[in-house]
C-alpha positions, 0 to 999 in steps of 0.5 A: 931244838927238841922242845921247839918241835913239840911247841903247841902240840896240844893245839893239834887237837881239833878245837872248834873253829871261829864261830861263824855268823848264823841265824840262831844260837844253835851251833852245829855238831862240829863246834866242840866247846872248851872244858866245863861249859859243855853238853854231854854230846859235845864232850863225847865228840871232843874225846872222839876227836882227841883220840883220832887226832892223837894217832896223827900227831906225828905227821901233822904240823903244829899250828903255831909253827905254821903260823910263823913269822913272815918276811913277805915284803908285799904284806904289811907288818903287823904289831899284835896288841900294839896295833892301833884301832883300824877304823877311822871312818865316821861310818861303821862297817856295821852301820846298817846293824847299828841303825836298826839297833835299840841298844848296843852294849859294849866292852871296850879296851882303852885307847892307844897308850904310851909304852910303860916306864919299864919298857922305856928303860929297856928300850934305852938300854938296848938302843942308847943312841936312839932319840926317843921322844917320850918321857917317863911321865908318859908311861902307860898313859893315853896318847892323842891317837888313843883319845881320837879312837875313843872319841870316834867310837863315842860318835859312832855309838852316840845314839845309845849314850842315854841318861839311863845307860851305865858307863864303867871303867877301871881305876887306871888313868888310861881306862878312866880317860878313855871313857871320858873321851868316849863320852866327850859330847855328853854330860855323863861321867864313868863310874869306877868299878874294878871288880867288874872291869879288872875282874882278873885281879879278883880271880883266885885261879888266875892270879895264883898263876902269877904270884910265884916269883920264881916260877916260869909261866907258860907264856914265858916258856912258849915265847922263849921256845918260839923265839929260839926256834925261829932265831928271833933276837931280843934286838929284833923283837924290841925294834919291832915293838918300838916301831909299833909305838912310834908309828902309831904315836908319832906317825913314823919310826926310824926302825921301819926300814929295819924290820925284816919280818912280822913278829906279831905272833909273839903277841898272839902266843903270849896272850893265848896263854895269858888271856886265851884258851891256851891258859885253860879254864882260869883264863875265861871263867872269870869273864862270867862277871861281865856276862852276869852284869850284862844279863842283869842289866838287859833284864832290868832295862830292855823294856825301858824306852828313852826319849830318843826311842832307844833302850839303855845300854851298858858300856865297860871301858877296860883293858886287853885282859878285860876283852880277851877272856870275854871273847873266849867265854863266848867261844867266838874264837877257839883255835890258835890259828884264828887267834890274831891279836892284830885283828882282835886286840888292837887299842880300843878293841871292843865286843859289841852286843847289838840288840836289833829293834826288828821283830824278835829283837835279834842280837849280833855280837861283833868284835871290832865292828865285824859280826861274829855271831847272830841270834835269831831273838833276844830269848835265844841270846839270853839262853845262850849267855846264861848257859855260858855263865859259870855257876857259883863263881866267886871273886876275891874280896880284895884285888891281888896287885903284887904279881907278874903282869907279862912274859919275862921275855919283855922284862929281862934285858 
């Protein structure tokens, strides 16, 4: 197909790579940054790179096509944002940093959920003979596995669940219940704050992209182009999705033996356009709401000491659309080839801001318990975060709920 060959050509631009762990907040000159939050020198460098790259576009293969499906049977099949949280041990992979922390502020996706009622209907249409164990009333609700994910995170971070800490969730039941499970061993309850947690529903630029019922979005176009280019049928895609849900909810699926290749990339493509840098400024500027709340909370509470010697922490329990734009505004991942939803956006995905009790209070930012960036001091951290906050950003007074929520690919059967 003519269009398939051009798919994600703009990603051939030399966007900055994953921000590596480093000792301060100064990024080397090779790290170009996304639009609107750049320094003059970074902008100039980006234009130079763009000019150079444009000359070689005809010979360089598009990253999205390089990051293709695989039928390598030696590699486990992944399920993108439908993956369950990978860590189950009571000891975190970053336990040494948690042990040395005075506070840990976290933005956490809800635990593993059931498919939506719409998905259940589509599954039944495509596979009428398959015996599905869920019922419509389960639609989008938290599963037992999802509860266990949140309980485990609550135990791992138990030292930071103090009386002056703040716990926020959205009005969605799966978000509220995730927070409750996380706090299960405490006497605390979460507070609902949709303007903080579901900030995307209050972003004018973001919702405007999804309110035109007849208009195709970029995720519609890109997912369609990719599935056509790689001969991915709807039957194969839905088998992959059903297998994910059944495997992580019930432990097994009859579709496991039918999967021939990893289609997790479909989740990568859709969420790159919907929540990542593929959608441009509208996708990440709205996360400034979280950064402003975080900095305000730290300014007000960092010097306070609780009875257990810790400082109060801020916890936000949201959705994939809460976590992913935050990763983008922080520029922790800035290339599509590193945009792996199986690793970055499983259920209970989280971004932790770990404030050390060491001299200078170094701060580490971790995604799903893997450190992505280190600041030498709290002052370095605050300075960098304030630089990333979008000035004069304003939210809508009312949320916009009457809009499309995902690619048409998953709605048309």
